[in-house]
Backbone as a ProteinNet text record, in pm:
[ID]
protein_1_A
[PRIMARY]
MNKKESMLIVAIEIATCIIKKTNRIMHKTLLQSGFGVFMNLLEKFGNANKNIPNAPEIHDIFIFGSLATDEENPKDIDICVVDNGFFSWYFNEHKESREDAYHMLKENLNELFGLWFGSETEEIEKMANGFDVDLHLLPVDFFKDPKVRNRLLSKHDDPNFYRNSFYQVICLTPGDYYQKKVGVEYFQERYGKPLEDLKFF
[TERTIARY]
-6424.8	-6409.1	-6337.1	-6397	-6333.4	-6230.3	-6162.4	-6055.1	-6106.2	-6220.5	-6273	-6306.6	-6364.7	-6396.9	-6270.4	-6167	-6039	-5976.5	-5983.1	-5926.8	-6000.7	-6132	-6211.7	-6175.6	-6153.5	-6113.7	-5979.2	-5885.2	-5753.2	-5767.1	-5848.8	-5867.9	-5924.7	-6022.6	-6083	-5981.5	-5899.7	-5796.8	-5695.1	-5654.8	-5559.6	-5620.6	-5745.7	-5813.2	-5826.9	-5865.4	-5880.8	-5748.1	-5642.4	-5509.3	-5462.3	-5488.8	-5451.7	-5522.4	-5650.9	-5728.1	-5674	-5649.9	-5602.2	-5464.9	-5375.4	-5239.3	-5239.4	-5328.9	-5341.5	-5391.2	-5487.9	-5541.8	-5434.7	-5335.4	-5227.9	-5138.5	-5127.8	-5036.8	-5110.2	-5243.2	-5317.3	-5306.2	-5267	-5252.3	-5106	-5022.4	-4880.3	-4846.6	-4746.1	-4699.6	-4611.5	-4571.8	-4485.8	-4356.5	-4299.1	-4176.5	-4200.5	-4314.1	-4343.3	-4382.8	-4423.1	-4473.8	-4365	-4240.6	-4132.4	-4007.3	-3895.7	-3771.5	-3730	-3744.2	-3708.4	-3793.5	-3921.4	-4012.8	-3967.9	-3941.9	-3904.7	-3776.2	-3677.5	-3551.2	-3569.3	-3654.6	-3681	-3745.7	-3839	-3906.5	-3809.4	-3724.5	-3626.2	-3530.6	-3492.1	-3399.3	-3459.6	-3589.6	-3654.8	-3688	-3725.5	-3777.3	-3704.9	-3610.2	-3542.5	-3632.9	-3599.1	-3673.1	-3777.1	-3808.2	-3904.3	-4040.7	-4108.7	-4241.5	-4342	-4400.6	-4496.2	-4640.7	-4660.4	-4795	-4857.5	-4779.6	-4825	-4908.9	-5024.7	-5102.2	-5019.7	-5050.3	-4973.4	-4998.8	-5114.1	-5149	-5241.6	-5243.3	-5325.9	-5473.2	-5556.2	-5699.6	-5750.4	-5814.9	-5868.3	-6017.1	-6056.3	-6196.1	-6270.5	-6206.1	-6267.8	-6161.2	-6201.6	-6122.5	-6219.5	-6182.2	-6271.7	-6194.5	-6262.2	-6210.2	-6273	-6193.2	-6248.5	-6186.7	-6213.4	-6159.1	-6239.3	-6177.9	-6249.2	-6304	-6238.1	-6285	-6416.7	-6444.3	-6567.3	-6683.1	-6656.7	-6761.3	-6809.7	-6888.9	-6941.2	-6845.3	-6728.6	-6630.6	-6593.6	-6596.1	-6574.6	-6427.7	-6337.3	-6195.3	-6110.6	-6119.5	-6041.5	-5891.6	-5817.2	-5673.2	-5591.5	-5639.9	-5564.9	-5660	-5602.9	-5679.9	-5644.8	-5744.2	-5725.5	-5790.7	-5710	-5759.6	-5723.8	-5817.5	-5790.4	-5815	-5719.5	-5730.9	-5747.2	-5852.5	-5874.9	-5840.5	-5740.9	-5697.1	-5691.5	-5645.1	-5636.9	-5509.8	-5430.7	-5306.6	-5182.6	-5197.4	-5081.7	-5001.6	-5069.6	-5002.8	-4994.1	-5104	-5112.1	-5016.6	-4978.4	-4884.1	-4754.2	-4711.1	-4585.1	-4595.8	-4703.5	-4716.8	-4738.7	-4811.7	-4833	-4706.2	-4632.9	-4506.4	-4405.7	-4400.6	-4308.1	-4336.5	-4464.8	-4501.9	-4476.1	-4478.9	-4460.4	-4326	-4228.1	-4093.9	-4066.2	-4171.2	-4150.9	-4253.3	-4205.3	-4295.9	-4373.1	-4314.9	-4379.7	-4456.3	-4495.3	-4552.6	-4666.7	-4762.7	-4882	-4865.6	-4742	-4710.9	-4638.2	-4621.4	-4546.1	-4627.8	-4758.4	-4847.9	-4826.6	-4771	-4751	-4648.1	-4565.5	-4469.4	-4539.1	-4654.6	-4719.8	-4755.1	-4801.1	-4837.8	-4716	-4604.3	-4481.1	-4433.5	-4446.6	-4398.8	-4485.2	-4617.2	-4705.6	-4679.9	-4678.7	-4662	-4518.4	-4422.5	-4283	-4243.1	-4274.6	-4232.5	-4306.7	-4440.1	-4519.1	-4552.8	-4578	-4626.3	-4517.1	-4398.8	-4287.3	-4303.6	-4381.8	-4405.1	-4289.5	-4262	-4157.9	-4214.3	-4125.1	-4165.6	-4243.8	-4200.6	-4267.4	-4412.4	-4436.3	-4571.7	-4661.1	-4606.3	-4683.4	-4715	-4616.6	-4637.5	-4740.4	-4736.1	-4832	-4973.3	-4986.3	-5116.9	-5174.2	-5087.7	-5133	-5167.8	-5115.1	-5151	-5128.6	-5024	-4990	-5061.5	-5153.2	-5226.3	-5152.8	-5166.8	-5113.8	-5206.4	-5148.5	-5227.7	-5178.1	-5266.4	-5236.1	-5301.8	-5218.5	-5270	-5263.1	-5377	-5385.9	-5414.1	-5357.2	-5383.9	-5422.9	-5538.8	-5589.5	-5615.1	-5582.5	-5620.1	-5769.5	-5832.3	-5975.7	-6008.8	-5911.4	-5933.6	-5960.7	-5928.5	-5959.9	-6109.6	-6190.5	-6335.5	-6391.8	-6308.7	-6356.5	-6306.8	-6199.2	-6136.4	-6107.4	-6175.9	-6152.1	-6008.7	-5941.2	-5802.1	-5713.3	-5741.3	-5664.9	-5693.1	-5819.7	-5855	-5783	-5784.3	-5720.5	-5570.2	-5509.6	-5365	-5330.6	-5410.5	-5383.8	-5419.5	-5523.6	-5561.1	-5452.6	-5380.7	-5276.2	-5164	-5159.6	-5057.6	-5093.3	-5218	-5265.2	-5264.8	-5233.8	-5243.2	-5388.4	-5474.8	-5616.3	-5695	-5751.4	-5827	-5955.7	-6000.5	-6122.9	-6092.5	-5968.9	-5929.7	-6022	-6045.5	-6126.5	-6274.4	-6321.8	-6460.8	-6483	-6391.6	-6402.4	-6388.4	-6299.4	-6271.5	-6390.5	-6459.7	-6567.2	-6704.1	-6708.2	-6835.7	-6901.7	-6822.7	-6874.1	-6760.1	-6777.9	-6674.9	-6739.7	-6657.3	-6702.6	-6642.2	-6727.1	-6681.3	-6666.7	-6552.4	-6524.9	-6518.5	-6630.6	-6641.2	-6549.8	-6456.9	-6369.7	-6449	-6410	-6475.3	-6582.3	-6641	-6748.4	-6706.4	-6617.3	-6562.8	-6670.8	-6778.1	-6878	-6867.5	-6916.8	-6908.6	-7034.6	-7014.8	-7127.7	-7091.4	-7164	-7138.4	-7199.1	-7116.6	-7162.5	-7102.4	-7148.8	-7095.6	-7057.5	-7042.2	-6999.1	-7095	-7223.9	-7323.4	-7291.8	-7235.9	-7200.3	-7098	-6993.5	-6889	-6939.9	-7029.7	-7087.5	-7168.3	-7246.7	-7326.1	-7237.7	-7140	-7053.4	-6971.6	-6920	-6831.8	-6898.5	-7026.9	-7104.7	-7057.5	-6998.1	-6948.8	-6998	-7027.5	-7067	-6947.4	-6972	-6864.2	-6904.5	-6959.5	-7006.5	-6892.8	-6773	-6659.6	-6615.8	-6667.9	-6633.6	-6741.5	-6855.3	-6965	-6939.9	-6978.4	-6960.7	-7088.9	-7078.4	-7197.8	-7205.4
-3826.4	-3682.3	-3657.9	-3575.6	-3550.3	-3437.1	-3411.5	-3312.4	-3173.6	-3134.6	-3000.4	-2982.8	-3084	-3076.9	-3065.4	-3139.7	-3133.8	-2995.7	-2937.2	-2804	-2698.7	-2713.7	-2618.3	-2624.6	-2744.7	-2760.9	-2694	-2712.1	-2649.4	-2497.3	-2445.5	-2300.7	-2242.9	-2310.2	-2263.5	-2269	-2374.1	-2385.9	-2272.7	-2240.1	-2131.1	-1998.6	-1973.2	-1849.1	-1837.8	-1947.8	-1949.6	-1922.3	-1981.4	-1964.1	-1819.5	-1758.3	-1618.2	-1529	-1554.2	-1473.6	-1490.8	-1613.5	-1638.8	-1578.1	-1595.7	-1542.1	-1389.4	-1332.5	-1186.9	-1133.9	-1202.7	-1159.6	-1157.2	-1243.2	-1248.3	-1125.9	-1064.3	-949.9	-817.8	-819.8	-699.8	-588.9	-622.1	-519.8	-479.1	-521.4	-486.2	-389.5	-307.4	-218.9	-298.8	-235.5	-302.1	-351.1	-266.6	-306.1	-423.4	-420.9	-524.9	-657.9	-655.3	-777.4	-878.3	-838.8	-935	-868.5	-884.1	-820.8	-869.1	-999.1	-1054.1	-996.3	-979.6	-920.8	-779.8	-700.1	-560.9	-549	-633.3	-628.7	-668.3	-766	-806.3	-693.3	-622.9	-512.9	-398.2	-368.3	-262.1	-295.4	-421.1	-464.1	-443.8	-467.1	-454.8	-310.9	-229.2	-97	19.3	-8.9	99.4	165.9	287.9	356.5	454.8	448.5	543	529.3	641	640	585	471.8	408.8	424.3	506.9	523	388	305	171.7	181.2	114.3	110.3	48.3	86.4	36.4	-110.1	-160.3	-298.9	-350.8	-481.3	-537.5	-547.4	-536.8	-561.3	-624.6	-738.6	-807.4	-777	-731.4	-698.1	-813.9	-882.4	-994.5	-1094.1	-1218.6	-1321.2	-1399	-1418	-1493.2	-1578.3	-1682	-1771.4	-1730.3	-1724.7	-1693.5	-1787.6	-1763.1	-1851.4	-1979.8	-2080.8	-2204.6	-2276.2	-2261.4	-2328.3	-2270.5	-2145.6	-2079.2	-2096.6	-2158.6	-2177	-2321.6	-2354.9	-2491.1	-2585	-2536.5	-2620.7	-2741.5	-2858.2	-2982.5	-3011.2	-2957.6	-2990.8	-2863.6	-2789.6	-2665.6	-2694.8	-2603.1	-2626.9	-2580.5	-2479	-2429	-2359.8	-2309.4	-2239.4	-2090.9	-2008	-1863	-1803.4	-1741.8	-1679	-1530.8	-1447.2	-1304	-1255.3	-1181.6	-1119.9	-969.6	-914.2	-769.6	-714.7	-628.4	-577.4	-424.5	-369.2	-224.2	-166.2	-248.9	-203.4	-253.9	-311.7	-356.1	-462.3	-562.5	-666.1	-626.5	-575.7	-554.6	-447.5	-350.6	-248.8	-314.3	-414.5	-482.4	-554.2	-629.2	-707.4	-618.2	-510	-419.7	-343.1	-296.9	-228.2	-324.7	-441.6	-545.1	-579.1	-588.8	-629.2	-518.1	-394.2	-283.8	-288.4	-347.6	-351.3	-479.7	-562.9	-691	-709.4	-714.8	-724.7	-856.2	-960.1	-1091.1	-1115.8	-1007.4	-1016.8	-1116	-1106.3	-1188.7	-1327.5	-1357.4	-1494.8	-1565.1	-1494.1	-1548	-1541.1	-1556.5	-1545.7	-1655.6	-1768	-1879.8	-1846.3	-1744.7	-1701	-1629.3	-1570.1	-1484.3	-1557.4	-1681.3	-1757.5	-1776.6	-1813.9	-1833	-1702.3	-1592.2	-1464.2	-1413.1	-1425.4	-1379.6	-1459.7	-1591.6	-1676	-1672.2	-1656.5	-1652.8	-1520.5	-1408.1	-1275.8	-1230.3	-1243.9	-1188.4	-1289.1	-1411.6	-1508.9	-1601	-1595.2	-1675.9	-1824.7	-1863.3	-2005.5	-2064.2	-2190.7	-2261.3	-2313.2	-2333.7	-2381.8	-2511.8	-2601.6	-2731.5	-2714.7	-2620.9	-2595.6	-2544.3	-2454.6	-2396.8	-2502.4	-2584.4	-2689.8	-2791.6	-2823.3	-2917.4	-2860.5	-2731.5	-2667.2	-2666.4	-2643.3	-2640.5	-2779.5	-2882.1	-3021	-3059.2	-3004.7	-3041.4	-2962.9	-2873.6	-2794	-2662.7	-2611	-2478.5	-2373.2	-2279.6	-2174.2	-2038.1	-1963.1	-1825.7	-1731.4	-1657.2	-1566.5	-1422.4	-1356.4	-1215.8	-1134.8	-1016	-926.6	-789.9	-742.1	-613	-522.4	-393.8	-299.4	-271.2	-239.9	-212.6	-93.4	-4.8	110	67.8	-56.2	-108.9	-96.4	-116.4	-111.9	29.4	121.1	255.4	362	332.4	432.5	373.3	418.9	365	385.8	488.3	511	396.3	347.4	234.4	109.5	88.5	-26.9	-21.3	95.4	109.4	87.3	134	115.3	-32.3	-103.9	-246.2	-326.8	-284.1	-353.7	-340	-229.7	-205.9	-309.1	-382.2	-484.5	-613.4	-624.5	-747	-734.5	-844.3	-848.5	-850.1	-909.5	-923.6	-805	-718.4	-601.7	-639.3	-763.6	-809.2	-896.7	-891.2	-980.9	-968.5	-845.8	-828.2	-854	-821.7	-853.5	-1004.3	-1078.8	-1224.6	-1277.8	-1216.7	-1263.9	-1244.4	-1130.6	-1097.6	-1142.2	-1207.5	-1254.6	-1350.1	-1439.2	-1530.1	-1568.5	-1542.7	-1576	-1647.9	-1717.6	-1777.7	-1695	-1621.2	-1531.9	-1608.4	-1592.5	-1654.9	-1542.3	-1516.7	-1401.6	-1415.5	-1319.9	-1326.9	-1339.7	-1436.3	-1456.3	-1562.1	-1586	-1685.1	-1809.4	-1790.2	-1901.1	-1979.9	-1915.9	-1989.2	-1949.8	-2038.3	-2015.2	-1944.4	-1849	-1776.7	-1734.4	-1784.4	-1746.8	-1609.7	-1519.5	-1383.1	-1333	-1214.1	-1147.5	-1005.2	-922.5	-784.2	-707.5	-741.5	-669.7	-676	-787.9	-802.2	-694.8	-678	-581.2	-438.7	-417.9	-285.3	-242.8	-336.3	-306.8	-296.5	-382.5	-387.5	-259	-206.9	-91.6	38.6	30.2	150.4	233.7	169.6	241.3	172.8	250.5	188.5	116	-3.2	-83.5	-132	-39	-74.2	-127.6	-76.6	-119.8	-263.1	-320.9	-457.8	-556.6	-505.1	-593.5	-658.3	-784.1	-861.2	-851.5	-787	-766.2	-872.4
-674.5	-695.7	-828.8	-915.4	-1043.8	-1033.4	-1144.8	-1147.2	-1109.4	-1163.5	-1137.4	-989.4	-928.7	-786.5	-702.4	-741.3	-669.6	-681.6	-801	-822.9	-742.2	-732.6	-656.2	-508.1	-456.9	-317.2	-292.4	-385.8	-373.8	-376.2	-466.1	-476.8	-347.2	-291.1	-165.3	-51.5	-49.2	54.1	43.7	-79	-98.5	-53.2	-94.3	-56.7	95	158.4	304	372.8	319.3	378	363.8	248.1	227.3	328.5	349.1	444.6	586.2	627.3	763.1	786.9	689.8	706.3	701.7	622	617.6	751.2	810	939.2	1047.7	1034.4	1134.8	1129.6	1011.4	1000.2	980.4	977	941.4	1045.9	1167.3	1270.2	1290.2	1194.3	1200.7	1088.6	1110.8	1005.2	909.9	799.9	702.7	767.5	855.8	925.2	1018.4	1087.8	1186.2	1123.6	995.8	934.3	903.5	924.7	907.6	855.2	922.9	880.6	743	717.9	587.5	477.3	504.4	406.6	372.3	475.4	455.4	374.9	404.8	333.4	186.9	162.1	24	-55.3	8.4	-59.6	-84.8	11.3	-6.6	-120.5	-126.2	-231	-369.6	-383.2	-513.8	-549	-449.2	-481.2	-413.9	-327.6	-260.1	-157.8	-119.6	-13.6	-65.7	-195.3	-251.9	-185	-171.1	-111.4	-211.8	-181.8	-272.3	-225.1	-122	-66	-30.2	33.7	70.7	198.2	202.2	326.5	438.4	560.5	674.4	704.5	666.1	695.4	586.4	564.3	456.8	494.6	393.7	409.9	281.5	292.7	175.6	163.6	46.1	20.8	-45.1	-134.7	-204.5	-248.3	-255.8	-323.7	-410.9	-536	-622.5	-722.5	-769.3	-871.1	-1003.1	-1107.6	-1238.6	-1341.4	-1467.1	-1570.6	-1583.4	-1642	-1674.5	-1551.1	-1436.2	-1315.4	-1265.7	-1298.7	-1252.7	-1350.1	-1463.5	-1564.5	-1564.4	-1664.6	-1676.3	-1749.2	-1781.8	-1850.6	-1763.7	-1823.8	-1748.9	-1719.9	-1802.1	-1786.8	-1779.9	-1669.8	-1656.7	-1659.7	-1720.6	-1737.3	-1617.6	-1545.9	-1430.5	-1334	-1225.2	-1122.6	-1129.5	-1158.1	-1160.4	-1036.5	-951.9	-829.5	-832	-791	-781.9	-639.4	-587.1	-454.6	-474.6	-416.6	-420	-282.2	-276.4	-146.4	-146.5	-35.7	-20.8	-81.3	-146.7	-208.3	-138.8	-21	57.5	-16.9	-69.1	-147.7	-295.1	-348.8	-493.4	-544.3	-459.8	-507	-550.6	-474.8	-507.8	-642.2	-659.4	-782.1	-903.3	-885.8	-998.9	-1034.6	-934.4	-959.7	-1022.5	-967.3	-1012.6	-1158.2	-1192.2	-1327.6	-1428.8	-1385	-1478.2	-1548	-1484.7	-1541.5	-1618.8	-1635.5	-1702.6	-1813	-1936.3	-2050.4	-2051.5	-1992.9	-1992.9	-1863.1	-1796.2	-1662.1	-1651.6	-1740.8	-1726	-1787	-1826.8	-1865.7	-1750.8	-1640.9	-1528.1	-1399.1	-1412.7	-1297.8	-1195.4	-1239.8	-1148	-1041.2	-1065.6	-964.1	-848.9	-876.3	-776.8	-648.3	-661	-541.6	-452.6	-512.3	-435.6	-373.7	-449.3	-398.1	-282.7	-296.5	-188.1	-61.1	-73.5	44.7	97.1	8	51.4	111.7	43.6	89.4	214.3	212.5	323	431.4	391.6	489.5	541.5	482.9	531.9	508.6	408.1	380.1	300.4	325.4	251.9	119.4	23.4	-109.1	-100	-12.3	1.4	45.9	136.2	185.4	72.9	-9.7	-119.8	-224.1	-257.5	-356.6	-308.7	-180.8	-124.1	-132.4	-105.5	-108.6	-250.5	-350.6	-490	-540.8	-476.5	-506.5	-652.8	-712.6	-849.2	-957.3	-919	-1017.8	-1044.7	-1165.8	-1198.6	-1139.8	-1065.5	-1001.5	-1049.6	-1113.9	-1153.9	-1053.9	-981.6	-879.2	-928.8	-931.6	-969.2	-843.6	-835.5	-722.6	-776.2	-734.4	-779.7	-660.9	-673.5	-568.2	-577.7	-467.1	-466.9	-556.8	-578.4	-666.5	-810	-843.6	-975.8	-1004.3	-900.6	-916.4	-897.3	-854.5	-823.5	-920.8	-991.4	-1077.5	-1215	-1319.5	-1453.9	-1502.9	-1451.4	-1490.8	-1441.8	-1321.1	-1267.3	-1351.4	-1386.5	-1470.3	-1604.2	-1666.8	-1797	-1789.3	-1679.6	-1665.4	-1651	-1572.2	-1553.3	-1677.9	-1747.6	-1870.5	-1976.7	-1974.3	-2074.4	-2064.7	-1953.6	-1936.3	-2009.5	-2053.3	-2117	-2268.8	-2333.6	-2479.3	-2525.1	-2443.2	-2477.9	-2422.6	-2509.3	-2460.6	-2387.7	-2402.9	-2335.8	-2214.3	-2166.4	-2057.3	-1936.4	-1889.8	-1769.3	-1796.2	-1914.6	-1948.2	-1942.6	-1999.4	-1996.3	-1854.4	-1776.7	-1641.3	-1547.8	-1560	-1466.9	-1515.8	-1629.8	-1683	-1584.2	-1525.7	-1423.3	-1330.3	-1202.6	-1104.1	-986.4	-910.5	-784.7	-673.1	-604.9	-499.2	-369.1	-306.4	-176.3	-74.2	-7.9	80.7	201.6	224.4	341.4	470.8	552.4	681.3	677.9	561.5	551.3	474.3	376.4	297.4	224.1	184.5	107.6	-39.9	-124.7	-267.7	-316.1	-405.9	-461.6	-602.9	-702.2	-840.2	-867.4	-916.4	-941.2	-1072.5	-1113.9	-1231.7	-1198.2	-1300.2	-1281	-1189.4	-1195.6	-1115.3	-966.3	-922.6	-781	-741	-822.4	-790.5	-806.2	-901	-921.3	-798.7	-744.8	-625.4	-501.2	-492.3	-373.5	-356.9	-469.7	-461	-503	-541.9	-568.1	-684.6	-784.4	-901.2	-1028.6	-1133.9	-1261	-1323.4	-1371.6	-1430.3	-1569.5	-1647.8	-1781.9	-1868.5	-1846.1	-1928.6	-1897.1	-1788	-1753.6	-1796.2	-1841.7	-1877.9	-2013.6	-2023.1	-2145.5	-2229.1	-2343.5	-2425.5	-2533.9
[MASK]
+++++++++++++++++++++++++++++++++++++++++++++++++++++++++++++++++++++++++++++++++++++++++++++++++++++++++++++++++++++++++++++++++++++++++++++++++++++++++++++++++++++++++++++++++++++++++++++++++++++++++

């Protein structure tokens, strides 16, 4: 098994684990999902109303970047989770206050699994198997509202970041866990919105 095959297996395992752990808490409210989680969120954001959904829902998980292309020696694992805002609101709010946000994506895996899923550091490190994992979280409104896309794009130094990212991805459909290489057209059809600004010309 070569490096790329090993990385793909790790990526699928992480995606599968996110889906399974999300399913365990999806019928719980924010308070019910864990006292430690709730206290951590309060500590970071206070009691302000963030219009957070009551429970998580994952719409898509996909691999992008060098691992999703024909490149033989990918440098890291890029995974994106598209949710209803339950997880992504935290990461987007959190990143807004940090200028180096997208240079610290490797923290996201630890934060998602630690804050919401109660996983220990050793478990997360074992799952990553020594590979660098950059975890991105996007609200589903990213695909439905160009204003949301523009706001999130403003966080990147590269104005073509999302065009490059969605040029070719490996979609891991929740519930089926099968691999499917797709492009922007898949998301355009899935969410019923024109995504011309995401197409790579």
